[in-house]
N, C-alpha and C positions, 0 to 999 in steps of 0.2 A: 393323843395329849387331849389335854383338854386344859381351856382356860377357866380360871375361877377371878375374878377380879374381886378387888376388894376396897370398902369404904360406898362413896358414890360412886364409882364409875363403873363403866357399860362396856361391853366387848359388841361392836358392830361388824357386818362384814354389808360391805357395798355394793350395791344391784349394777347391774350391768350397764353400759352407756349403749344410748338409744342407736342402732345400725343405720336407722334410714329418715328421712325429716316427714314432718307431716307431708308433705307432698310427693312424698316419695324417693326424693335423691338420695342415694347410698354414700354415703361417709366413711371416707378411713380414715384411718388410725389416726392419726395425728390432728382430723377434724372434731373427732366427736369431743363432747363437752365431759369434761369429769363427771360423775354423776353425784348427788349431794344427798339421794334416799338412799337410806338402809334399814338392815333388817337388823334386831339386837336377837345377840346367839348367847349370851349371858349377862347378868347383872347383879351388882354387889348389893351386898345386905344396909344399906344407909350410909347418908351420913351422920357421923357423930358429932353432937355441940360441945360447947363447953361445958357445960354444967353433963357431959356424959351420957344425954340419952340419943337413942339413935332416931334420926328421923329417916322414914320408909320410900323407899324409891317410887313415881309417879310413874314411871314405864316398867315394863313388861317383855320375858321373851319372846320372841314372834311378834311384837312392834313393830310400825313400818315408819321409820324416823325421819326428819329432814336438819340435819347437822351443821356446824360452821365448815368452812369446806376448807380449811388446813389446822382445825383442831386436833388434836390426840396424836397420840404415838402409833405406827406404824406397825406389824409384826407378822409374820411368818409359821405356820402350824401346819406339819405337814403337806403342803406345799398351797395351802388355803389363805390367800390374805387378809388380816382383821386388822380393825381397827380399836385400840382404848381409849377410850375419851369419859370426860368427868359427864354426870346427867346436865351440869351447868351449860356443857355445848350443844345438850340438846336445843334446836330450834323449836320445833315441832313436831308432833305424832300426826300420818299422812290417815288419812280414815280413806 
């Protein structure tokens, strides 16, 4: 099954949380921070304005992005967790 977002929505998959700190300390599951960097899996067609024009998306599939911490809707498809968010909830593209 695939997910095709509508309008200005984006499907993202969160990256894994760090297992160790920079100093080498191994973190337990509860001590890990929730990751905020995600990879874009699917992109909608763009936002439709009031006059019917479509504003194209500024992100594309494969981009690594930084998203708002509690934005979007979490869904699970074929055992994989995704988050569907609006393009407005994307804070930056990570290069």
